[in-house]
MARTORRO-110133 format. One record per residue: residue in one letter; x, y, z of N, C-alpha, C, O in turn. Coordinates in steps of 0.02 Angstrom, whole numbers, plus 32768, in hexadecimal, padded with zeros to 4 digits. Layout:
BEGIN
ATOM  type   n.X   n.Y   n.Z  ca.X  ca.Y  ca.Z   c.X   c.Y   c.Z   o.X   o.Y   o.Z
ATOM     A     X     Y     Z     X     Y     Z     X     Y     Z     X     Y     Z
...
This chain:
BEGIN
ATOM  type   n.X   n.Y   n.Z  ca.X  ca.Y  ca.Z   c.X   c.Y   c.Z   o.X   o.Y   o.Z
ATOM     Q  8029  7FC5  8004  8000  8000  8000  802C  8044  7FFB  8062  8047  8017
ATOM     L  8016  8070  7FDC  8041  80AF  7FD2  8016  80EA  7FE9  7FD9  80EC  7FDE
ATOM     Q  8033  8117  8006  8010  8154  8026  803B  818F  800F  8075  8195  8022
ATOM     A  801E  81BA  7FE6  8042  81F5  7FD1  802C  822A  7FF8  7FF3  822B  8010
ATOM     S  805B  825C  8004  8045  8298  8032  8078  82CF  8025  80AE  82C3  800A
ATOM     G  8063  830C  8039  8093  8343  8035  8077  837C  8001  8095  83B1  7FF8
ATOM     G  803B  836C  7FE1  802B  839A  7FB0  8012  83D7  7FD5  8010  83D9  8013
ATOM     G  7FFE  840C  7FAE  7FE1  8449  7FC8  7FDE  8482  7F94  7FE4  8475  7F58
ATOM     L  7FD5  84BD  7FA7  7FCF  84F8  7F81  800C  851F  7F89  801C  852F  7FC2
ATOM     V  8031  8532  7F55  8072  8556  7F5A  8069  8587  7F1F  8044  857E  7EEE
ATOM     Q  8093  85C0  7F2D  8099  85EE  7EF2  80CB  85D2  7EC1  80F1  85A4  7ECF
ATOM     A  80C8  85F0  7E87  80F8  85E0  7E50  813A  85F6  7E69  8145  862C  7E84
ATOM     G  816A  85C3  7E5A  81B0  85D0  7E70  81B8  85B3  7EB4  81F0  85B5  7ECD
ATOM     G  818B  859B  7ED2  8192  857B  7F14  81A4  852C  7F14  81AF  8510  7EDF
ATOM     S  81A7  850E  7F4B  81BD  84CF  7F4D  818B  84A7  7F78  816B  84C3  7FA5
ATOM     L  8185  8465  7F6B  815E  8437  7F90  818A  83EE  7F94  81B0  83DE  7F67
ATOM     R  8182  83CB  7FC5  819D  838E  7FCA  8167  8351  7FD5  8145  834D  8009
ATOM     L  8163  8326  7FA7  812E  82F3  7FAB  814C  82B1  7FC9  8186  82A2  7FB9
ATOM     S  812C  8290  7FED  813E  824A  800C  8113  8216  7FF4  80D9  8220  7FE2
ATOM     C  8130  81DF  7FF4  8109  81A1  7FDF  811B  816D  800E  8151  8150  8006
ATOM     A  80F4  815D  803F  8103  8126  8071  80E6  80E5  805B  80B0  80E4  803F
ATOM     A  8106  80B3  8067  80F9  806E  8055  80F2  8049  808F  8116  8051  80C0
ATOM     S  80BF  801C  808C  80B5  7FE5  80BF  80A1  7FA5  80A1  8087  7FA3  806A
ATOM     G  80AC  7F72  80C4  8091  7F31  80AF  80C0  7F06  8082  80B8  7ECA  8079
ATOM     R  80F2  7F2B  8066  8123  7F07  8039  8164  7F1E  8043  8170  7F53  8061
ATOM     T  8192  7EF6  802A  81DC  7F0E  802E  81EB  7F41  7FF9  81F3  7F34  7FBE
ATOM     F  81EE  7F80  8016  81F3  7FB8  7FEB  8230  7FB8  7FBB  822A  7FD4  7F85
ATOM     S  8267  7F9A  7FCC  829F  7F99  7FA5  829B  7F6D  7F68  82C8  7F6F  7F3F
ATOM     T  8267  7F44  7F60  825D  7F16  7F2D  823A  7F3E  7EF1  8232  7F20  7EBB
ATOM     Y  8227  7F78  7EF7  8206  7F9A  7EBF  8217  7FE2  7EB2  8224  800B  7EDD
ATOM     A  8216  7FED  7E6D  8222  8032  7E60  81E8  805E  7E6F  81AE  8048  7E6D
ATOM     V  81F6  809B  7E7F  81BB  80CB  7E8E  81B7  8103  7E57  81E8  8125  7E4B
ATOM     G  8181  810B  7E3A  816E  813F  7E06  8140  8173  7E27  8117  8167  7E54
ATOM     W  814C  81AD  7E0C  811A  81E2  7E17  80F1  81F6  7DDA  8112  81FC  7DA7
ATOM     F  80BA  8200  7DD7  808E  8214  7D9A  8064  824D  7DBA  805E  8256  7DF7
ATOM     R  8048  8273  7D88  801D  82AC  7D9A  7FDE  82A9  7D69  7FE4  828D  7D32
ATOM     Q  7FAE  82C2  7D7A  7F6F  82CA  7D50  7F4C  8310  7D63  7F34  8320  7D99
ATOM     A  7F4F  8332  7D2E  7F26  8373  7D35  7EDF  836A  7D16  7ED2  833E  7CED
ATOM     P  7EB3  8398  7D2D  7E6E  8390  7D14  7E68  8389  7CCD  7E88  83B1  7CAA
ATOM     G  7E42  835B  7CB0  7E36  8355  7C6A  7E6F  833E  7C3D  7E6C  8340  7C00
ATOM     K  7EA9  8326  7C66  7EE0  8307  7C3E  7EF5  82C2  7C59  7EE7  82AC  7C91
ATOM     E  7F17  82A4  7C2A  7F30  8263  7C3F  7F65  8269  7C78  7F84  829C  7C88
ATOM     R  7F67  822C  7C95  7F9C  8229  7CC9  7FDE  8222  7CA7  7FE6  81FB  7C78
ATOM     E  8011  824C  7CBF  804D  8249  7C9E  8082  823D  7CD0  807C  8246  7D0D
ATOM     F  80B7  8226  7CB2  80FB  8210  7CD6  811E  8251  7CF2  8120  8284  7CD0
ATOM     V  8136  824C  7D2B  815B  8282  7D41  81A7  826D  7D5A  81D9  828F  7D4E
ATOM     A  81A7  8236  7D7B  81EE  8222  7D94  81EE  81D9  7DAC  81B9  81C1  7DC0
ATOM     T  8221  81BA  7DAC  8229  8176  7DC2  826F  816B  7DE4  82A2  8185  7DCE
ATOM     I  826C  8143  7E18  82AD  812E  7E39  82B1  80E3  7E41  8282  80C2  7E58
ATOM     S  82EB  80C9  7E2E  82FA  8084  7E35  82F3  8067  7E76  82E8  808B  7EA7
ATOM     R  82F8  8024  7E7B  82F0  8000  7EBF  8320  801B  7EF0  8312  802C  7F29
ATOM     S  8362  801F  7ECF  8394  8030  7F08  839A  8079  7F0B  83BA  8092  7F39
ATOM     G  8380  809D  7EDF  8386  80E9  7EE1  83BD  8104  7EB3  83CA  8140  7EAB
ATOM     G  83DF  80CA  7E93  8419  80E3  7E73  840D  8102  7E2A  843B  811F  7E0B
ATOM     S  83CF  80FA  7E12  83BC  8118  7DD5  837A  8140  7DDC  834C  812D  7E01
ATOM     T  8378  8174  7DB7  8339  819E  7DBB  8330  81B8  7D6F  835E  81BF  7D47
ATOM     Y  82F0  81C3  7D63  82D6  81D0  7D1F  82A5  8209  7D29  827F  820B  7D5A
ATOM     Y  82A5  8238  7CFB  8275  8273  7D07  8257  8288  7CBD  8277  8281  7C89
ATOM     A  821A  82A0  7CBF  81F7  82BA  7C86  8220  82FB  7C76  823C  831A  7CA3
ATOM     D  8223  830F  7C36  824A  834C  7C22  822A  8389  7C41  824D  83BA  7C4D
ATOM     S  81F0  8389  7C4C  81CB  83C4  7C6A  81DD  83D0  7CB0  81D2  8408  7CC8
ATOM     V  81F7  83A1  7CD3  820C  83B0  7D17  8259  83A5  7D22  8272  83B1  7D59
ATOM     K  827C  838F  7CF1  82C8  8385  7CFA  82EE  83C5  7D14  82EC  83FA  7CF4
ATOM     G  8308  83BF  7D40  8334  83FC  7D5A  830E  8422  7D9A  832A  844B  7DBE
ATOM     R  82CC  840E  7D9F  82A9  8430  7DD2  828D  8401  7E05  8287  8415  7E3F
ATOM     F  8279  83BE  7DF3  8263  838E  7E1F  82A3  8357  7E2B  82CB  8348  7DFF
ATOM     T  82A3  833F  7E65  82CF  8303  7E7C  82A8  82D2  7EA0  8280  82DF  7ECD
ATOM     T  82B6  829E  7E8B  8299  825E  7EAF  82CE  8237  7EDB  8306  822F  7EC3
ATOM     S  82C1  8222  7F16  82EB  81FF  7F3E  82C6  81C6  7F65  8289  81BF  7F61
ATOM     R  82EC  819C  7F8B  82C3  816A  7FB5  82F1  815C  7FF1  832D  8167  7FF3
ATOM     D  82C9  8143  8025  82EE  812B  805E  82D0  80E5  8069  8297  80DD  807E
ATOM     N  82F9  80B4  805B  82DE  806E  805D  82DF  8057  80A5  82C0  8023  80B1
ATOM     V  82FC  8075  80D5  82F5  806B  8119  82AA  807D  812E  8283  8055  8147
ATOM     K  82A0  80BA  8122  825F  80D6  8135  8228  80C9  8109  81F3  80E3  8118
ATOM     N  822C  80A2  80D1  81F9  8092  80A2  81DA  80C6  8086  819E  80C0  8079
ATOM     T  81F9  80FA  807B  81DF  813D  805A  8200  8154  8020  823E  8154  8021
ATOM     A  81E2  8169  7FEA  8202  818A  7FB6  81E8  81D1  7FB5  81B3  81E1  7FD0
ATOM     F  8211  81FD  7F94  8205  824A  7F92  8206  8262  7F4C  8222  8248  7F1C
ATOM     L  81E4  8297  7F4E  81E5  82C6  7F0C  81ED  830E  7F20  81BD  832D  7F37
ATOM     Q  822C  8329  7F19  8235  836E  7F2F  822B  8395  7EEC  824B  8389  7EB8
ATOM     M  81FC  83C4  7EF4  81E8  83ED  7EBF  81FF  8436  7EC5  81E9  8457  7EF4
ATOM     N  8227  844F  7E9E  823D  8494  7EA5  822A  84BD  7E68  8219  84A0  7E34
ATOM     S  822D  84FB  7E6B  8218  8529  7E31  81DA  851C  7E18  81D1  8520  7DDB
ATOM     L  81A9  850B  7E41  8167  84EF  7E2A  8147  8526  7DFA  8153  8561  7E03
ATOM     K  8121  8511  7DCA  8100  8538  7D9A  80BA  852A  7D9A  80AA  84F2  7DAE
ATOM     P  8088  8555  7D86  803F  8548  7D87  802E  850B  7D62  7FFF  84E8  7D73
ATOM     E  8056  84FC  7D2B  8043  84B6  7D07  805B  847D  7D2E  8050  8445  7D18
ATOM     D  8079  8483  7D63  8089  8446  7D8C  8044  8435  7DB8  8042  8401  7DD9
ATOM     T  8017  845A  7DB6  7FD8  844B  7DDB  7FC0  840C  7DC2  7FBB  8402  7D85
ATOM     A  7FB1  83E0  7DF0  7F96  83A0  7DDF  7F90  8375  7E25  7FAC  8386  7E59
ATOM     V  7F69  833D  7E1E  7F6F  830D  7E53  7FAD  82DE  7E3F  7FB5  82C4  7E08
ATOM     Y  7FD5  82D9  7E74  8016  82B3  7E71  8008  826B  7E8F  7FEA  8264  7EC4
ATOM     Y  801E  8238  7E6D  801A  81F4  7E84  805F  81D9  7E82  8088  81E6  7E56
ATOM     C  8068  81AD  7EBB  80A0  8180  7EBD  808F  8135  7EA6  8058  811D  7EB6
ATOM     A  80B9  8114  7E86  80A8  80CF  7E73  80E6  80A4  7E7A  8120  80BA  7E77
ATOM     A  80D5  8066  7E85  810E  8030  7E8D  810E  8005  7E54  80D9  7FF5  7E3A
ATOM     S  8146  7FF2  7E40  8150  7FC3  7E08  8184  7F89  7E19  81BB  7F95  7E2F
ATOM     T  816E  7F4E  7E0C  8198  7F13  7E10  81B4  7EFF  7DCF  81DA  7ECF  7DCD
ATOM     Y  81A5  7F21  7D98  81BB  7F13  7D4F  81FD  7F0D  7D4E  8220  7F39  7D67
ATOM     Y  8219  7ED3  7D31  825F  7ED0  7D2D  8289  7F01  7D08  82C2  7F13  7D18
ATOM     A  8263  7F17  7CCD  8281  7F42  7C9E  8267  7F8C  7CA6  8264  7FB5  7C78
ATOM     I  8256  7F97  7CE9  823C  7FDF  7CEF  826E  8011  7CD8  8254  8047  7CCC
ATOM     S  82AB  800D  7CD0  82DB  803C  7CB9  82CD  8053  7C77  82DC  808C  7C64
ATOM     Y  82B0  8026  7C51  829B  8031  7C0A  824C  804F  7C03  8239  8071  7BD3
ATOM     Y  822B  803D  7C31  81E1  804E  7C29  81C9  8079  7C6B  8190  8071  7C80
ATOM     Y  81F3  80A3  7C87  81E9  80BF  7CC2  81A7  80F7  7CB7  8185  8109  7CE7
ATOM     A  819D  810B  7C7A  816F  813D  7C69  812B  811C  7C5C  80FB  8140  7C52
ATOM     D  8125  80DE  7C5B  80EB  80B7  7C4A  80C8  80AB  7C8A  80E1  8086  7CB4
ATOM     R  808B  80CB  7C94  8063  80C2  7CCE  804C  807F  7CDB  8040  806A  7D14
ATOM     Y  8044  805C  7CA0  8028  8015  7CA8  805E  7FE2  7CC0  804E  7FA8  7CCD
ATOM     K  8095  7FF6  7CC6  80CF  7FD1  7CE7  80D3  7FD9  7D30  8102  7FBF  7D4F
ATOM     Y  80A2  7FFD  7D51  80A5  8001  7D99  806C  7FD6  7DB3  8035  7FD1  7D97
ATOM     D  807C  7FB8  7DE9  804E  7F87  7E0A  801D  7FA6  7E3B  7FE2  7F95  7E3E
ATOM     Y  8038  7FD4  7E63  8015  7FF0  7E9E  801D  8038  7E9A  8052  8053  7E8D
ATOM     W  7FDE  8059  7EA7  7FDA  80A2  7EA8  7FC2  80BC  7EF0  7F9B  809C  7F13
ATOM     G  7FDE  80F7  7EFF  7FC4  811D  7F36  7F82  8141  7F2B  7F69  813A  7EF3
ATOM     Q  7F67  8161  7F51  7F29  8189  7F46  7F2A  81C9  7F29  7EF8  81E4  7F12
ATOM     G  7F70  81E8  7F28  7F78  8224  7F0C  7F76  8260  7F38  7F58  825B  7F6D
ATOM     T  7F93  8295  7F28  7F98  82CC  7F52  7F92  8310  7F28  7FB7  8318  7EF7
ATOM     Q  7F69  833C  7F38  7F62  837A  7F0B  7F9F  83AA  7F14  7FB5  83B4  7F4C
ATOM     V  7FB6  83C4  7EE0  7FE1  83F4  7EDB  7FCD  842D  7EB1  7FC1  8424  7E75
ATOM     T  7FC9  846A  7ECD  7FAA  84A4  7EAB  7FDE  84DD  7EAF  7FF3  84F1  7EE5
ATOM     V  7FF5  84FA  7E6D  8022  8529  7E6C  7FFA  8567  7E51  7FDA  8566  7E1C
ATOM     S  7FFF  859A  7E77  7FDD  85D9  7E63  800E  8604  7E48  8049  8603  7E5B
ATOM     S  7FF2  8631  7E12  8021  865B  7DEC  8026  86A2  7E0F  804B  86CD  7DF8
């Protein structure tokens, strides 16, 4: 089970840190992805971190502004979001993947087995 938290309302240029807490499974056995969905739009890939945390992948739209990390002892993944823009407004979801080739398919939401409930991020201009 995954629980995303940390969303909120922030002004453009501000920062937020999302957390994704896992329970019930061995956290280090799966990659963790972050996706977001704005009203009327498809759910889109944001970032993924590998099982060990040694590899990270980002959407071009957030590269250089967002950073994902994880703490396998605390069973938690993080998404640090800096220099936020109004277009970053969305519900953010974390997801876990056991797919062996996730390093090739990290942006494919159908390769993720478990999803958190989502947390709202609103960036005002």
